[in-house]
C-alpha positions as CSV (number, residue, x, y, z in Angstrom):
1,X,-0.2,7.5,19.8
2,X,1.9,8.4,23.0
3,X,0.2,11.9,22.7
4,X,-3.1,10.9,23.5
5,X,-1.6,9.3,27.0
6,X,-1.3,13.0,28.5
7,X,-4.1,15.7,28.1
8,X,-2.3,18.3,30.0
9,X,1.8,18.9,30.1
10,X,3.2,22.2,31.5
11,X,7.1,22.5,31.4
12,X,9.2,25.2,33.1
13,X,5.4,27.4,33.9
14,X,6.8,30.8,34.8
15,X,4.0,33.5,35.7
16,X,4.6,37.1,37.1
17,X,2.9,40.1,37.3
18,X,4.6,43.0,36.9
19,X,8.5,43.3,36.4
20,X,11.1,42.0,38.5
21,X,13.2,45.2,39.0
22,X,10.0,46.9,40.0
23,X,8.0,47.1,43.1
24,X,4.7,45.6,41.4
25,X,6.7,42.5,40.4
26,X,4.5,39.4,42.1
27,X,5.4,36.1,41.2
28,X,2.4,33.2,40.7
29,X,4.0,30.6,39.0
30,X,7.2,29.5,39.6
31,X,8.9,26.8,37.1
32,X,6.3,24.5,37.8
33,X,6.0,21.0,35.5
34,X,2.7,18.7,35.3
35,X,1.0,16.3,33.8
36,X,-2.4,15.1,33.2
37,X,-3.0,11.9,31.4
38,X,-6.1,11.2,29.7
39,X,-9.2,9.3,31.8
40,X,-7.9,10.4,34.9
41,X,-9.2,13.0,37.3
42,X,-6.8,15.3,38.5
43,X,-7.0,17.1,42.2
44,X,-5.0,20.4,42.2
45,X,-4.8,21.5,46.0
46,X,-3.0,24.5,47.9
47,X,-4.6,27.6,49.4
48,X,-6.1,30.5,48.4
49,X,-3.6,32.9,46.3
50,X,-1.2,29.6,45.6
51,X,-1.7,30.4,41.7
52,X,-4.5,27.7,41.2
53,X,-7.7,30.1,39.2
54,X,-4.1,31.2,37.2
55,X,-2.9,28.1,36.9
56,X,-6.1,26.9,35.0
57,X,-6.1,30.2,33.2
58,X,-3.3,29.5,31.5
59,X,-4.6,26.0,30.6
60,X,-7.9,27.8,28.8
61,X,-5.8,29.6,27.4
62,X,-7.0,32.9,28.8
63,X,-3.6,33.9,30.3
64,X,-0.3,33.4,28.4
65,X,2.8,32.2,30.4
66,X,6.1,34.6,30.7
67,X,8.3,31.2,29.7
68,X,7.6,27.6,29.8
69,X,5.3,25.9,27.8
70,X,1.5,24.3,27.9
71,X,-0.1,21.6,26.2
72,X,-3.7,20.7,26.7
73,X,-5.0,17.7,24.6
74,X,-2.2,17.9,21.7
75,X,-1.7,21.5,21.0
76,X,-1.2,24.9,22.4
77,X,-4.3,27.2,23.6
78,X,-5.4,29.1,22.0
79,X,-3.8,28.4,18.5
80,X,-6.2,27.7,15.6
81,X,-7.6,25.0,15.8
82,X,-6.7,23.5,19.1
83,X,-10.4,23.9,20.4
84,X,-9.2,25.6,23.3
85,X,-10.1,28.1,24.3
86,X,-13.5,26.1,22.8
87,X,-15.8,23.1,22.8
88,X,-13.0,20.7,23.4
89,X,-12.9,22.3,26.8
90,X,-15.5,22.5,29.8
91,X,-15.0,25.5,32.7
92,X,-16.0,26.4,36.0
93,X,-14.5,28.9,37.3
94,X,-14.7,30.2,40.9
95,X,-17.1,32.3,40.3
96,X,-20.7,31.8,39.7
97,X,-20.5,33.5,35.8
98,X,-23.8,33.7,34.7
99,X,-26.1,36.5,33.7
100,X,-28.4,36.8,36.5
101,X,-31.5,37.9,34.2
102,X,-31.1,34.2,32.6
103,X,-33.6,31.6,34.0
104,X,-31.9,28.3,34.5
105,X,-32.8,26.9,31.3
106,X,-31.4,30.0,29.7
107,X,-27.9,29.4,31.3
108,X,-27.5,26.2,30.4
109,X,-28.6,26.5,26.6
110,X,-26.4,29.5,26.6
111,X,-23.5,27.0,26.4
112,X,-24.7,24.8,24.2
113,X,-25.7,27.1,21.7
114,X,-22.2,28.2,21.4
115,X,-20.6,24.9,21.1
116,X,-23.4,24.7,18.4
117,X,-25.5,21.8,19.9
118,X,-28.9,21.2,18.3
119,X,-31.9,22.1,19.8
120,X,-33.1,18.4,20.7
121,X,-29.4,17.0,22.2
122,X,-29.9,20.2,24.5
123,X,-33.2,19.6,25.9
124,X,-31.8,16.3,26.2
125,X,-28.7,17.1,28.2
126,X,-30.9,19.6,29.8
127,X,-33.1,17.2,31.3
128,X,-30.6,14.8,32.5
129,X,-28.0,17.2,34.1
130,X,-31.2,18.8,36.2
131,X,-32.0,15.1,37.5
132,X,-28.1,14.9,38.4
133,X,-26.9,18.1,40.0
134,X,-31.3,18.5,41.0
135,X,-31.5,22.1,39.5
136,X,-33.8,24.5,40.5
137,X,-37.3,24.8,38.1
138,X,-35.9,25.5,34.7
139,X,-37.7,29.1,34.8
140,X,-36.4,30.8,38.1
141,X,-34.0,33.6,37.3
142,X,-30.4,32.6,38.3
143,X,-30.2,36.4,40.5
144,X,-32.6,34.4,42.9
145,X,-31.0,31.5,43.4
146,X,-29.3,30.6,46.5
147,X,-25.3,30.4,46.2
148,X,-25.0,26.5,46.1
149,X,-28.3,26.3,43.3
150,X,-26.0,28.8,41.6
151,X,-23.0,26.7,41.7
152,X,-25.5,23.6,40.4
153,X,-26.4,25.6,37.7
154,X,-22.6,26.9,36.7
155,X,-21.2,23.3,36.7
156,X,-24.7,22.5,34.6
157,X,-23.3,25.1,31.9
158,X,-19.9,23.5,32.1
159,X,-21.2,19.8,31.1
160,X,-23.8,20.2,29.1
161,X,-21.8,19.8,25.8
162,X,-19.6,16.4,27.2
163,X,-16.0,18.0,26.6
164,X,-13.1,16.1,26.2
165,X,-11.4,18.3,29.2
166,X,-13.6,19.5,31.9
167,X,-11.7,21.8,33.9
168,X,-13.6,23.4,37.4
169,X,-12.4,25.9,40.0
170,X,-13.7,24.9,43.5
171,X,-17.1,23.2,42.1
172,X,-18.6,21.6,45.2
173,X,-18.5,24.7,47.9
174,X,-21.6,25.3,49.4
175,X,-22.9,21.6,48.4
176,X,-24.5,19.0,50.5
177,X,-22.0,16.2,51.1
178,X,-24.7,13.8,49.1
179,X,-24.4,16.2,46.3
180,X,-20.7,16.2,46.4
181,X,-20.7,12.3,46.6
182,X,-22.9,12.4,43.8
183,X,-20.8,14.5,41.3
184,X,-17.5,12.8,42.2
185,X,-19.0,9.8,41.2
186,X,-20.3,11.5,37.5
187,X,-16.8,12.5,37.2
188,X,-15.4,9.2,37.9
189,X,-17.6,7.5,35.3
190,X,-16.2,10.5,33.0
191,X,-13.1,9.3,33.4
192,X,-13.8,5.7,32.6
193,X,-15.3,7.0,29.4
194,X,-11.7,8.9,28.4
195,X,-12.8,12.0,29.6
196,X,-10.1,14.0,31.4
197,X,-11.2,15.6,34.7
198,X,-8.9,18.5,36.4
199,X,-10.9,20.0,39.9
200,X,-9.6,22.3,42.7
201,X,-11.3,21.8,45.9
202,X,-11.1,23.5,49.3
203,X,-12.6,19.6,50.6
204,X,-8.8,17.7,50.9
205,X,-10.3,14.6,51.9
206,X,-12.6,14.5,48.9
207,X,-9.7,14.4,46.1
208,X,-8.5,10.9,47.6
209,X,-11.0,9.7,44.9
210,X,-9.1,11.2,42.5
211,X,-6.3,9.7,40.2
212,X,-3.8,11.8,41.4
213,X,-3.1,15.4,42.6
214,X,-0.7,18.4,42.4
215,X,-0.1,20.0,45.7
216,X,0.3,23.5,45.0
217,X,1.9,26.2,47.5
218,X,3.6,29.8,47.1
219,X,3.6,29.1,42.4
220,X,5.2,25.7,43.2
221,X,4.1,22.5,42.5
222,X,5.5,20.5,46.0
223,X,4.1,17.2,44.7
224,X,2.3,15.2,42.4
225,X,1.4,11.6,42.9
226,X,-1.8,9.8,43.7
227,X,-3.6,9.9,47.3
228,X,-2.6,6.6,48.7
229,X,1.4,7.1,47.2
230,X,1.1,10.5,48.5
231,X,0.3,9.3,52.0
232,X,2.7,6.2,51.9
233,X,5.7,8.1,50.8
234,X,5.6,10.6,53.6
235,X,3.7,8.4,56.1
236,X,0.8,9.7,56.8
237,X,-2.8,9.1,57.4
238,X,-4.3,12.2,55.7
239,X,-3.4,14.6,52.8
240,X,-3.4,17.4,55.4
241,X,-0.7,16.2,57.6
242,X,1.0,15.3,54.0
243,X,0.9,18.8,52.7
244,X,1.7,20.4,56.1
245,X,4.9,18.1,55.9
246,X,5.7,19.3,51.9
247,X,5.0,23.2,53.3
248,X,7.3,22.5,56.0
249,X,10.2,21.0,53.6
250,X,9.5,24.4,51.1
251,X,9.7,26.3,54.0
252,X,13.1,25.0,55.5
253,X,14.9,25.3,51.8
254,X,17.0,28.2,50.6
255,X,15.5,30.2,47.8
256,X,17.5,29.3,45.1
257,X,16.5,25.2,46.0
258,X,12.9,25.6,46.2
259,X,12.3,25.3,42.7
260,X,13.4,22.3,42.7
261,X,11.6,20.4,45.6
262,X,9.4,19.4,43.2
263,X,12.1,17.2,41.4
264,X,13.5,15.7,44.2
265,X,13.6,12.2,44.1
266,X,12.3,11.5,47.5
267,X,9.3,13.3,47.1
268,X,8.5,12.0,43.3
269,X,8.9,8.5,42.6
270,X,11.2,7.7,40.4
271,X,9.1,6.4,37.8
272,X,7.8,9.9,37.4
273,X,10.5,11.3,36.1
274,X,12.6,8.5,34.3
275,X,9.1,6.8,32.9
276,X,7.7,10.3,31.9
277,X,6.8,10.5,28.2
278,X,7.3,14.5,28.3
279,X,10.6,14.8,30.1
280,X,11.6,17.5,27.9
281,X,9.8,19.8,25.5
282,X,11.4,18.9,22.4
283,X,10.4,15.2,22.8
284,X,7.0,16.8,23.4
285,X,7.1,18.6,20.0
286,X,8.0,16.4,17.7
287,X,5.3,14.1,18.8
288,X,2.6,16.5,18.9
289,X,3.8,18.1,15.5
290,X,1.2,16.4,13.6
291,X,-1.3,19.0,11.7
292,X,-4.3,16.0,11.9
293,X,-3.8,15.7,15.8
294,X,-4.3,19.5,16.5
295,X,-7.5,20.4,13.7
296,X,-9.6,17.4,14.6
297,X,-11.8,18.7,16.0
298,X,-11.5,22.0,14.0
299,X,-12.1,21.6,10.4
300,X,-12.4,25.0,8.1
301,X,-15.1,23.7,6.4
302,X,-16.7,23.9,10.4
303,X,-15.6,27.5,11.2
304,X,-18.2,29.7,9.6
305,X,-21.1,26.9,10.9
306,X,-19.5,27.6,14.7
307,X,-18.9,31.2,14.4
308,X,-22.8,31.4,13.4
309,X,-23.8,29.1,16.5
310,X,-21.8,31.4,18.7
311,X,-23.6,34.9,16.7
312,X,-26.5,32.8,17.5
313,X,-25.9,32.1,21.6
314,X,-24.8,35.5,22.2
315,X,-27.5,37.4,20.4
316,X,-30.6,35.3,22.1
317,X,-28.5,36.3,25.7
318,X,-27.9,39.6,24.8
319,X,-32.1,39.8,24.1
320,X,-32.6,38.3,27.2
321,X,-30.3,40.2,29.5
322,X,-31.4,43.2,28.4
323,X,-35.8,42.5,27.7
324,X,-35.5,41.3,31.2
325,X,-34.0,44.5,33.2
326,X,-36.8,46.9,33.1
327,X,-34.8,49.8,34.7
328,X,-32.3,49.2,31.9
329,X,-35.4,49.0,29.2
330,X,-37.2,52.2,30.6
331,X,-34.1,54.1,31.0
332,X,-33.2,53.1,27.3
333,X,-36.8,54.0,26.0
334,X,-37.8,56.6,28.4
335,X,-34.8,58.4,29.2
336,X,-34.4,60.4,25.2
337,X,-38.2,61.2,26.1
338,X,-38.1,62.9,29.5
339,X,-35.1,64.5,28.4
340,X,-36.3,66.4,25.3
341,X,-39.5,67.3,27.1
342,X,-37.5,68.2,29.6
343,X,-35.2,70.4,27.2
344,X,-37.9,72.3,25.5
345,X,-40.3,72.8,28.7
346,X,-37.3,74.7,30.6
347,X,-34.8,75.9,28.1
348,X,-34.7,78.7,25.7
349,X,-38.2,80.5,26.9
350,X,-38.4,83.8,27.7
351,X,-38.7,84.6,31.3
352,X,-42.2,85.1,32.8
353,X,-44.0,87.6,35.2
354,X,-41.2,90.2,35.6
355,X,-42.5,93.1,37.6
356,X,-40.2,96.3,37.0
357,X,-40.9,98.9,40.0
358,X,-42.0,101.9,38.8
359,X,-41.8,105.6,40.0
360,X,-43.6,107.5,37.1
361,X,-43.3,110.9,38.4
362,X,-45.3,112.2,35.0
363,X,-48.1,109.9,36.4
364,X,-48.0,110.7,40.1
365,X,-48.5,114.9,39.3
366,X,-51.0,114.4,37.1
367,X,-54.8,115.4,38.1
368,X,-55.7,111.6,37.9
369,X,-52.8,110.0,39.4
370,X,-51.0,106.7,38.6
371,X,-54.4,105.9,37.0
372,X,-54.2,108.4,34.1
373,X,-52.6,105.7,31.7
374,X,-56.2,104.1,32.1
375,X,-58.5,106.7,30.8
376,X,-59.4,105.8,27.4
377,X,-60.0,109.1,26.7
378,X,-56.3,110.3,26.8
379,X,-54.0,111.8,24.0
380,X,-50.6,111.9,24.8
381,X,-50.2,113.6,21.4
382,X,-51.7,116.5,19.9
383,X,-50.5,117.7,16.6
384,X,-50.4,121.7,15.7
385,X,-50.1,123.8,12.9
386,X,-46.3,124.0,11.1
387,X,-46.4,120.0,12.2
388,X,-45.4,120.8,15.7
389,X,-46.8,118.1,18.0
390,X,-47.1,118.6,21.9
391,X,-46.7,115.4,24.1
392,X,-48.9,115.3,26.7
393,X,-48.8,111.4,29.4
394,X,-46.3,109.7,26.7
395,X,-44.9,107.9,29.3
396,X,-48.3,105.4,28.9
397,X,-47.2,104.6,25.7
398,X,-43.9,103.5,26.9
399,X,-45.3,101.3,29.3
400,X,-47.9,99.5,27.0
401,X,-45.6,98.7,25.1
402,X,-43.1,97.0,28.2
403,X,-46.1,95.3,29.1
404,X,-46.5,93.9,25.1
405,X,-42.7,92.8,26.0
406,X,-43.4,90.8,29.1
407,X,-42.2,93.9,31.4
408,X,-45.1,94.4,33.7
409,X,-44.0,98.2,35.7
410,X,-45.2,97.7,39.5
411,X,-46.2,101.4,40.9
412,X,-44.1,102.6,43.6
413,X,-44.0,106.2,45.0
414,X,-40.2,106.9,45.6
415,X,-36.7,105.9,44.1
416,X,-35.1,105.0,47.4
417,X,-37.7,102.7,47.7
418,X,-37.9,100.6,44.2
419,X,-34.1,100.8,44.0
420,X,-34.2,98.8,47.9
421,X,-36.8,96.2,46.6
422,X,-33.8,95.6,44.1
423,X,-31.2,95.3,46.4
424,X,-33.3,93.4,48.5
425,X,-33.2,90.3,45.8
426,X,-37.8,91.3,45.3
427,X,-37.3,92.0,41.6
428,X,-34.7,92.3,38.7
429,X,-35.2,95.8,38.1
430,X,-36.4,99.6,38.9
431,X,-37.4,102.5,36.6
432,X,-38.3,105.9,37.4
433,X,-40.3,108.4,34.3
434,X,-39.1,112.0,35.3
435,X,-42.3,114.6,36.1
436,X,-41.2,116.4,32.7
437,X,-40.9,113.8,30.5
438,X,-43.1,114.4,27.8
439,X,-42.6,117.8,27.4
440,X,-39.0,117.5,27.4
441,X,-39.1,114.0,25.1
442,X,-41.1,116.9,22.4
443,X,-38.7,119.3,22.8
444,X,-35.9,117.0,22.1
445,X,-37.0,115.7,19.3
446,X,-37.7,119.1,18.0
447,X,-34.8,121.1,18.9
448,X,-31.3,119.9,18.0
449,X,-29.5,122.5,21.0
450,X,-31.3,121.2,23.6
451,X,-30.3,121.7,27.3
452,X,-28.9,119.5,29.6
453,X,-31.6,120.1,32.0
454,X,-34.3,118.5,28.8
455,X,-32.0,116.2,28.0
456,X,-32.0,114.4,31.1
457,X,-35.9,115.2,32.1
458,X,-36.5,113.2,28.8
459,X,-34.0,110.0,30.3
460,X,-36.1,107.1,31.4
461,X,-33.7,106.1,34.1
462,X,-33.2,102.3,35.1
463,X,-31.3,99.8,37.7
464,X,-31.2,96.4,37.0
465,X,-29.3,93.4,39.2
466,X,-26.9,92.1,36.6
467,X,-26.3,89.0,38.7
468,X,-28.5,86.9,36.9
469,X,-27.0,87.5,33.3
470,X,-29.6,85.5,31.1
471,X,-32.9,87.7,33.2
472,X,-31.3,91.1,33.1
473,X,-29.4,90.6,29.7
474,X,-33.8,90.0,29.1
475,X,-34.2,93.2,30.3
476,X,-31.9,95.4,28.8
477,X,-33.1,93.6,25.1
478,X,-36.8,93.7,25.9
479,X,-36.2,98.0,26.8
480,X,-34.8,99.1,23.7
481,X,-37.3,96.9,21.8
482,X,-40.3,98.4,23.5
483,X,-38.3,101.9,23.2
484,X,-37.9,101.6,19.4
485,X,-41.7,100.5,18.9
486,X,-42.5,103.2,21.2
487,X,-40.6,105.9,19.4
488,X,-41.8,104.1,15.8
489,X,-45.7,104.7,17.3
490,X,-44.8,108.0,18.9
491,X,-43.4,109.4,14.8
492,X,-46.1,108.0,13.1
493,X,-48.6,108.8,15.1
494,X,-46.5,112.8,15.0
495,X,-47.0,112.7,11.0
496,X,-42.8,112.6,10.9
497,X,-40.3,109.5,9.9
498,X,-40.2,107.0,12.2
499,X,-36.2,106.2,11.5
500,X,-35.9,110.2,12.6
501,X,-35.4,109.0,15.8
502,X,-34.0,105.6,15.5
503,X,-30.4,104.6,15.9
504,X,-29.0,105.4,12.8
505,X,-28.5,101.2,12.4
506,X,-31.1,99.7,10.0
507,X,-30.6,95.2,10.4
508,X,-32.0,93.8,7.9
509,X,-33.8,90.6,7.2
510,X,-31.6,87.7,8.4
511,X,-29.5,85.8,6.4
512,X,-30.1,82.6,8.5
513,X,-32.2,82.5,11.4
514,X,-35.0,85.0,12.0
515,X,-35.1,88.2,14.1
516,X,-36.1,87.3,17.4
517,X,-33.7,83.7,17.2
518,X,-34.5,81.9,20.2
519,X,-32.0,80.2,22.2
520,X,-33.5,77.1,22.0
521,X,-33.0,76.6,18.8
522,X,-29.2,77.5,18.9
523,X,-28.9,74.9,22.0
524,X,-31.4,71.8,20.2
525,X,-29.0,70.0,17.8
526,X,-26.0,70.5,20.6
527,X,-28.3,68.8,23.2
528,X,-30.2,66.5,20.9
529,X,-26.6,64.9,20.4
530,X,-25.2,64.8,23.6
531,X,-28.3,63.0,25.2
532,X,-28.0,59.9,22.5
533,X,-23.9,60.3,23.0
534,X,-24.1,59.9,26.7
535,X,-27.1,57.7,27.0
536,X,-25.6,55.1,24.9
537,X,-22.3,55.1,26.5
538,X,-23.8,54.4,29.8
539,X,-26.4,52.0,28.5
540,X,-22.8,49.6,27.0
541,X,-20.6,50.6,29.6
542,X,-23.2,49.2,32.5
543,X,-24.2,46.3,30.7
544,X,-20.8,45.0,29.4
545,X,-19.0,46.0,32.6
546,X,-22.1,43.6,34.4
547,X,-20.6,40.8,32.1
548,X,-17.2,41.4,33.1
549,X,-17.5,41.5,36.6
550,X,-20.0,38.5,36.5
551,X,-17.4,37.0,34.7
552,X,-19.7,35.8,32.0
553,X,-17.4,37.5,29.3
554,X,-14.5,35.7,30.1
555,X,-16.3,32.2,30.6
556,X,-17.7,33.2,27.7
557,X,-14.2,33.6,26.0
558,X,-13.2,30.2,27.5
559,X,-16.1,28.8,25.5
560,X,-14.7,30.0,22.4
561,X,-16.6,33.1,22.2
562,X,-14.3,35.6,20.6
563,X,-14.5,39.6,21.3
564,X,-15.6,40.5,18.1
565,X,-18.5,38.7,18.2
566,X,-19.7,40.1,21.5
567,X,-18.7,43.7,20.2
568,X,-20.1,42.5,16.8
569,X,-23.8,41.3,18.1
570,X,-24.1,44.1,21.1
571,X,-23.8,46.9,18.4
572,X,-25.9,45.3,16.2
573,X,-28.5,45.6,19.3
574,X,-28.1,48.7,20.6
575,X,-27.8,50.1,17.1
576,X,-31.6,49.2,17.0
577,X,-32.0,50.8,20.3
578,X,-30.2,53.9,19.3
579,X,-32.5,54.1,15.8
580,X,-35.7,54.3,18.1
581,X,-33.7,57.1,20.4
582,X,-33.2,58.6,17.1
583,X,-36.6,58.5,16.0
584,X,-38.1,59.5,19.4
585,X,-36.2,62.6,19.8
586,X,-36.7,63.9,16.2
587,X,-40.4,63.1,16.1
588,X,-40.6,65.0,19.7
589,X,-38.0,67.5,18.8
590,X,-39.8,68.5,15.1
591,X,-43.3,67.4,15.2
592,X,-44.4,67.5,18.4
593,X,-42.2,71.0,20.0
594,X,-42.3,72.4,16.2
595,X,-38.2,72.9,16.0
596,X,-38.1,74.1,12.2
597,X,-35.5,72.9,10.0
598,X,-34.2,74.1,6.5
599,X,-32.0,71.2,5.9
600,X,-33.0,67.7,5.4
601,X,-34.4,65.9,8.4
602,X,-33.1,62.7,6.6
603,X,-29.2,63.9,7.4
604,X,-30.1,65.2,11.0
605,X,-31.3,61.7,11.6
606,X,-28.4,60.2,10.1
607,X,-26.0,62.4,12.2
608,X,-28.0,61.6,15.4
609,X,-27.5,58.2,14.8
610,X,-24.0,57.5,14.1
611,X,-23.4,60.4,17.5
612,X,-25.4,57.6,19.5
613,X,-23.0,54.8,17.8
614,X,-19.8,57.0,18.4
615,X,-21.4,57.2,22.4
616,X,-21.9,53.3,22.6
617,X,-17.8,52.8,21.0
618,X,-16.9,55.5,24.0
619,X,-19.2,52.8,26.0
620,X,-17.0,50.2,24.9
621,X,-14.0,51.9,25.9
622,X,-15.1,52.8,29.4
623,X,-16.2,49.0,30.0
624,X,-12.8,47.8,28.9
625,X,-10.3,50.0,30.7
626,X,-12.6,50.8,33.8
627,X,-12.2,48.1,36.3
628,X,-15.7,48.9,37.9
629,X,-18.9,50.9,37.8
630,X,-17.3,53.2,40.5
631,X,-14.7,54.0,37.6
632,X,-16.5,54.2,34.9
633,X,-19.1,56.9,36.6
634,X,-16.2,58.6,37.9
635,X,-14.7,58.7,33.9
636,X,-18.0,58.6,32.2
637,X,-18.9,62.0,34.9
638,X,-15.6,63.8,34.5
639,X,-15.8,63.2,30.5
640,X,-19.3,64.6,30.4
641,X,-19.0,67.9,31.8
642,X,-15.3,69.3,30.0
643,X,-17.2,67.7,26.7
644,X,-20.5,70.0,27.5
645,X,-18.4,73.3,28.4
646,X,-16.4,73.1,25.5
647,X,-18.7,71.9,23.0
648,X,-20.0,75.5,22.2
649,X,-23.6,74.9,23.4
650,X,-23.3,76.8,26.4
651,X,-20.8,79.3,25.1
652,X,-19.4,80.0,21.7
653,X,-15.1,78.8,20.7
654,X,-14.9,82.6,19.5
655,X,-14.7,83.7,23.4
656,X,-11.8,80.6,24.2
657,X,-8.6,80.8,24.0
658,X,-7.0,79.7,20.7
659,X,-5.1,77.1,23.0
660,X,-8.4,75.9,24.2
661,X,-10.5,76.3,20.8
662,X,-8.4,73.6,19.2
663,X,-8.8,71.1,22.3
664,X,-12.7,71.4,21.8
665,X,-12.5,70.7,17.8
666,X,-11.5,67.2,18.8
667,X,-14.2,66.5,21.3
668,X,-16.5,64.1,19.7
669,X,-19.6,66.3,19.4
670,X,-18.2,69.7,18.6
671,X,-18.3,70.2,15.3
672,X,-21.4,67.6,14.8
673,X,-23.5,70.1,16.9
674,X,-22.2,72.3,14.5
675,X,-22.8,70.6,11.8
676,X,-26.6,69.4,13.1
677,X,-27.2,73.0,13.4
678,X,-26.3,74.6,9.7
679,X,-28.6,71.7,8.6
680,X,-31.6,72.8,10.5
681,X,-30.5,77.0,11.0
682,X,-28.9,77.1,7.4
683,X,-30.5,74.4,5.3
684,X,-26.6,73.1,4.2
685,X,-26.5,69.6,2.4
686,X,-24.1,66.6,3.2
687,X,-21.9,67.9,0.5
688,X,-20.9,71.2,2.4
689,X,-18.3,71.0,4.4
690,X,-19.3,72.6,7.4
691,X,-22.1,69.2,7.4
692,X,-19.5,66.5,6.7
693,X,-16.7,67.6,8.9
694,X,-19.3,67.2,11.4
695,X,-19.5,63.0,10.1
696,X,-15.7,62.9,9.1
697,X,-14.9,63.6,13.0
698,X,-17.9,61.2,14.6
699,X,-17.0,58.5,12.4
700,X,-13.1,59.2,13.2
701,X,-14.1,58.6,17.0
702,X,-16.0,55.5,16.0
703,X,-12.8,53.7,14.2
704,X,-10.4,55.1,17.0
705,X,-12.5,53.8,19.6
706,X,-13.2,50.4,18.6
707,X,-9.7,49.7,17.4
708,X,-8.3,50.8,21.2
709,X,-11.1,48.4,22.6
710,X,-9.8,45.4,20.0
711,X,-6.3,46.4,21.3
712,X,-7.5,46.0,24.5
713,X,-9.4,43.0,24.4
714,X,-6.3,41.3,22.3
715,X,-3.6,41.9,24.5
716,X,-5.6,42.1,28.2
717,X,-5.4,38.4,28.4
718,X,-1.4,38.0,28.9
């Protein structure tokens, strides 16, 4: 059939980046026409940046033209059943585009599995390619090979399934001349067997072995002819001379005539125009309209098996890539443990070893001096007749209660000296007990009309450094608790109602939580969620960006792997890692550190697991929209701190402005953190709105981020 005489036909191709009326407009291909017959070797020559790689990307279906058409093996790239991208084409990009953690054998087998090759056929083909390309030992990792050795493995990966169309971008760079000659002999053999080869190279002389060459410059095909005919046409001895003459001619033509250069009869032989079967798009469309031709290698019944083969290949690749990266493995498994241990060990505990300078004038003027409180025979309260009590050195009881509250008084001789020690940041507070404290306190508790001197002498004066909010607040709280217990003890010893000297406010047993609630219990749910969210985001974005920057994703896509297949495999594997991380954190928190939960631990685990999936999807988003590791880390770090600050873990939402509060509620773990806290502290079930709202927010973030990822992947190649 007429359609089988050409493997690739490109008509009036135009590709540019940006918009023609904007500064970023950049034409890459300009009205380019190109024909590659089946069973030929086509050498595409041109300087760096002339559009060779872009043209190849259009041929394999990874980029779309702004205008014009591309026909490959009888169909349009990307059409259903065309096999391009897919098994009908073998593609070796300019970059190595192999996973560094692959062995030589793994790299070749990965692409063989994508194409659905059987294991016995793969072994046979791998042995042949090892001999042909003189590959390194099959067990060596790609990242340990030299550049030339890596290129050989990359070429083997393109050849493994013996494709109809072989496209290679600079395949012989860095190879020794003997091996280059051997490869060209093999390519000639492929052409004799009816295969088609398109090759770009910087070694212009070696393209003399090609059946046809195309000279590309500034996005225009200057000539398309056999090497011998081209040199004869320009009366040259080398292709470099012919290329130079064509470049000079292009530079001297006005811009409006440059697009017609390739159609000039004195450059392109007449038979290339008049004799072409593809002189018009209409003719080509009529010829290739047969459905049988378009789908001969892609029958519907084969779709499921080929999809399974691709899933298997990507799954094995991801397992090998992850397991051979010890840093990532340790990070994923041990980091949650380290984070949880660090949090429970360091956060939420009462401050320790707090010494408070104390000037106890009552003890100083006693017969025993400062050691009076250590006197075992001391009786601070003496009950007299008529229910009257006399106090003597009652300050010793207050000091005892302070020590029970982890505040340890240090004797000082003067108030100025004690305050000075606080101002020098040596201590966080200082106290003064007046000389007549016991006597004045007894009068104050007995008489309702005590004078100002009595009130003053019965007060305990305190100076605090409030620059450290947590510690100063702790000192205030503990002193109030110490006074409450002190006055209770005093009233009981005096035989009076303990409530007389207490504040007229009674706090009953808490509806939720405990009287002495720990800040640790409040923070723990949010901390666990943020750990698993950002850990998953970092791991996912790192792996995906690594694949993209190394070219593995792009090359896999040319081989036929679909974006959703790559995402699905990563979701499955990362879900297993997230499940392990969830179990680790819950085991440490609830069993190791005794974090209590009034509600279902299963509900807690499911919410944590979903938050991990949410973080994974956020990692997908970062990897797809960020062009490098640096940008990904910037965005991840830049989003991490606002989320932490606004999610209510460090400060309640009620302390924020109304507008900021609404923004905080849209973040991925603000509401889920509250939901997890309500499960652990209040015992709420998933049927409670406070809990299922957290699940809904998490699921909404998962769906939205995945949709954004798929949209970007769908249109990114355009």
